[in-house]
N, C-alpha and C positions, 0 to 999 in steps of 0.2 A: 560878731564876726566869726566865720568858720575858719579853722586852721587845720590843715591836713595833718595826719599822723606823722608822716615823714618830716614835715616842717617842724613839728613839735620836738621830734627827736634830735633835731639839729640845734634848735634854739635853747632848749632846757639846760644843757650843760653850761652854756654861756651864762644863763641867768643864775644858775647855782653858783657859779664863780663870782658873779657880781654881788650876790647876797652875802657870800662868805667874806668878801672884801669889805662890805659896808659894816660888818660887825665890829671892825677895828678902826673905824673912822674916829679920829681924835675929837675931843669935845670942842676944840677951838673951831671946828668946821660948822658947828651950830646944830641947833635942835632940828631944823627943817631937813637937814641931810639925813639924820637918823630916822626921822618919820618916813622919809621916802624909801629908805632901805627896808623898813618894816612892811611898808605897803607892797614892795616888790616881792618880799618873802611870802606874803599872803597870796599874791597873784600866782606865784610859782606853785604853791600847794594846790591851788584850784586847777592849774594846768596839768599837774600830775594826776589829779583825779580824772580829768577829761581824757588824758592819755590812757589811763587804765581802762576807762570805759570804752574808749575807741578800740583799744587792743582786744577787749572782750568781744566788742561788736564785730571786729575784723575776723576773730576766731569763729564766731557764729556764722559770719558770711561765708568763710571758707568751708565750714562744715556743710552749710546749706548748698553751696556750689557742688561739693563732692556728692551729697545726696542726690542732687539734681542729675549729675552725670550718671550715677548708679541707676537712677530711675529711668533715664533715657536708654541706658544699656539694657535694663530689664525689659523695657517696652519693645526695643528692637528684637531682643531674644524671643519674647512672646510672639511678636508678629512673624518672625522667621519660623518658629515652631508651628504656628498656626498655618502658614503657607505650606510647610512640609507635610503637615497632617492633612491639609486639604488636597494637596497633590496625591498623597498616598491613597486617600479615600477615593479620589477620581480614578486612579489607576486600578485599585481593587474593584471598584464598581465596573470598570470596563472589562477586566478579566472575568468577573462573575457573569457579566452580560454575554461575553463571547462563549464562555463555557456553557451557559444555559442555552444559547442559540445552537451551539454544536450538538449538545445532547438532544435538543428538540429535533434537529435535523436527522440525527441517527434514529431516534424513535420513530419519526415520521417515515423515514425510508424503510425501516423494518416493518412498520404497520402496512405501508403500501405494498411491500414485497410479499408479506404474508397474505394480504388480501388478494394480490394477483395470483399467488399460488393456489389459494383456496378457491378462487373463482375458476381458474383453469381446471382444477381437479373436479369441481362440481360440474362444469360444462362437459368434461370428459365422461364423468359418470352418467350424466344425463344422456349423452350420445350413446354410450354403451347400453344403458337401460332401454333407450328407444329402439336400438338395433335388436336387442334380445327380445323385446316385446313384439317387434315385427316378425322375428323368426318364430316366436312362440305362436303367434296368430297364424302364420303360414303353416306351421306344423299341425296345429289343431284343425285347420281347414282341410289339410291333406288327410289327416286321420279320419275326419268326418266324411270325406268323399270317397275314400278307398278302404277296402277291407284290409285288416291287419293279418299278415301271414308271417309265420315264424318258421324259418328254415335256413338252409345253408346259403340261399341266395341273398339273405339279408346281411351276412357277415361283411362282404366287401363294402357295402354302403356305410356300415358302422366304422370300418377302418378308415375310409375316405374322410368321414366327418371328423374323426379324431385327428387325422393328419392335418386337416385344414385348420383346426383349432390350435395345433402346436406350431404351425408356421408363423413366423414373425409378421405382424401387421405393420409394415414399414412404408406404406404407400402415401400416407397423409403428409403433405408438405407443411413446413413451419417457416413462415415468411420472415420472421424476426432474424433468422440466420443471415439473410442477405444484407441486412442493415449493418451488421458488424463485419461480415466476410463476403463482400460482393464477389460473384463468380463461383461460389461454392455449388457443388453438384450433389443431388440426392444419391443415396447408395445405388439405386437402380440406374440413374444416369451415369454414374461412375463406371458401373459394370459394362454398360453399352460402349462407353468411351474406351475402356481397356480392350474389350473384345475386338472392336473395329480397328484399333491401333495395332494390336499384335497380329491381326489377320493381314493387314497391309504390310507388316514386316516379315511375313512368310511363316508365322508360327502355325504349328499343328496343335490345336487346342487339346486334343486327346493325349498329346505327349508333353503337355506343359505342367510344371509344378509351380504353384504359387507359394511364396514365402512372405510372411508378414512380420513386421517389427512394430507392434502397437503396444501401448501401455497395458499392464496386466489388470487394470480396472475393469470390472465386469460390464460397465456401460459400453465397452469397445467390442464386445463379442458379436453384436449383430453384423458388423461389417465383415468380421472374420467368417461368420456363418454364411453370409452371402458369397464371399469369395470361395469358400470351401464348396458350396453348392455349384458354383460356376466352373471350378476346376477340379471337382471331385474331392479334394482334400487340401490342407495347407500345412506348411512347415512354419513353426513359430520361432522367431529369433529375438523377440523383444522382451524388455523388462520395464522398470519404472519409467514413466514419462514417455515411453516409446523408443528409448535408446536401444540400439541393437547390441545389447550386452552379451549376446551369444558370441559375438565377434567373428574372427576369421575361422575359428573352429566350427561354429554352427553353420556358417556359410559353406564350408567344405563338406560338412555332413549333408546339408541340403542338396548340394550339387551332386553328391553321390547317389541321391535318391531320385534324380530326374529320370523319367522313362527313356529307354534307349532311343537315341536319335532325336531327343527332344530338347527343350529349352526351359528357362524359368522366368517368372515374373516376381519382382520384389516390390512389396508395398510397405512404405514406412512413413512415420511422422508422429508428432505429438498430438494430443487431443485437448479440447477445451469445451466447456459446457456453455450453453445459452439457455437460461431458464424461461419460464412462461411469461415473464415480464420483459424479456429482452436483455436482462443483465448477463454480462459475459464473465466467465470464471466460476460459475455455479450452475447446478442443474438439479431438478427434482429426481428423486430416486424411488424405485418401487418399494412400497410398504413403509415409507418414512414420511412423517408429518412435515418435516422441514428438509430442504435441500442441503447441499454441502459443496465444498470446493471441488472443482473439476478443471484441471487435474490437481489433486491434492499434493502429489509429489512435486509438481512444477511450482505450485504456490509456495510450498515450504522452501524450495530451493531459491525462489525469488526473494523471500524474506531473508534467507541466509546471506545471499550475495549483497543485498542491500545493507545489511548490518556490517559486513566486512568492508564495503565501500565507505560507509560512514565512520569507520574506525571504532565501532561499538563492540566488535569481537574480532578475534584472529581466525584465520582460515583453519579448518579442521584437518587433522591428519589421523585417519582411522588406524587403529592397531589390530583390528580383527575384521572378520567378514560379517559381523552382526548387522550392519546397515551399510554395506559397501556400495550398493547400487545408488542409494540416496546421496552418499558422499560424492560419487562421480557425477551425478546429475548436477549438484551444486558446483563442482569443480569445472565442468564443461560449460556451465552457464555464466561463470565468473567474468569472462571477457565481455559479456553483454550487460554488466551491472549498471554502468553509466547510461547506456542506451535505454534500459528499463526505467531508470529514475527520471529521465527526461521525457518519457512517453506521455502523451495526452491521456491514454487509457492503458495502464500497465497490463491489465488482463487481456487486452487485444494484442499488445505488443509481445507478451510473454511467449505464446506458441510460435510466433514468427522467429523469435530469437532461438527457441529450442529447435525449430526446423533447420536453421542455419548450422547449429552445433551438430545435429544428427546427420546432416548432409555431409559434413566434413568427415565424420567417423565412417559413414557408409561408403564414401568414396575410397577411403583407405582400405576398407575391408575388401571391396571389389577389386581394387588394384592388386592386392596381395593374393586373393583367392580365386580370381576369375578362371584360372586354368582348370579348376575342378569341373567345369561344365563340358569339357571335351570339345566337341565341334559345335556345341550349342551356343545360344545367345542369352544375354541377360537384359531384360527390360526392367528398368528401375523407376518406379513411380513414387515421388515424394510429395508430401503436402501436409495439410492440417486436418485432422479428423474432428468433426464438430458434433457433440452429443446434444440431444434435444429432450424435452419432457416425454414421459411415457405416452405412447399412442401416436407419436410422430416419427417420421423417417429421420435417420441421422444423415449428416452431410460430410463431404470431403472437398477441401479446397486444393486442387492440384497446383503445385508450384513448379514441378518438373516431371517429365516422363521421357527418359532417354534410353537409347539402346547401346549396349556395350558388347564388344567381342570377347573372345576367350583369353585375351591378353589384358583386359581391363581398360581398353581404350574406348572412348565414346565415339560411335560411328554415325549416330543419327538421333535427332530429336523427334520423338513420336507424337508430341502434342504441344 
């Protein structure tokens, strides 16, 4: 018969008491009663052994239960660590995958861009070589068919040939410009538009002075050259990114140089490059294997205002004139920081934002300094100058062409 440990703990004290009592049973109660007491004593001793064994077994059971709980806890911890490690491995793998894909994309774009540039350069060199070959053949045929004479009569021909080689070859169109800036005019088309517009406004071209506010980047000189040829000369007001940093003082000086009884034309605006692959914000440059940012000042200012907007840096406050123009380019672009960050193509949006900033400044200059033109007029053409690879014409996207009087009031839209 099985007796629980708790039952034994209750019964044993009672039995111990009974045994103790039986030891003093008088003899008159008989031998049988003493024998019974001795048997009970033996039974209690056995029960005590059973209790001891049960107590040991209970201790082992408790220890086993504790070990089981620890084992379960260890198992749960191992499973949790495994899940965390597995999730971390998946996360690290995804990051590595994204990084590899991003680096692959960058390398691919660079290779495609370099290929496009090299292809365009080779095609341009082939065209130039073919043209030179044709000229050489024509020259050889001419030499073979006509006697060579050396004298004073040959000098003008040499001079004409030299002049034609020095003249900029800006007639070849570049169709990729229209994809990014629809409505842009070639330099030649721009000059035709300017001439017809000011003629309708009563200008005398021989008494007209043109003032330009274009970026000091050398890629912008072809337009200034064309304007100078059209108006005999030009007055420069511009600095970095095309801002009229000459300000009211330069406008006043320009106005004082207008021929008697004449008027002026002001052409201003930022510039942006479109390379041979159609990428905006960069352009191939003469003598360089790789292109570069265009406009570099504008791109730097865009990065600056983006960093300030994101809280990555504080707005600069220059203490000297070492880089004053670039500081003001960034400062005047700051109101457009959020607009640039939200743009689908920042490099297309950037010159548009710069145009707005420059228009505000140019309007203030004219309002303050218009009286310097005397009885003359002020025709102000604003837009975006677009630079193209060597061998192609540059473009200009006109955004406004307005006529102002000598009080700085707009009196007519010319285009």
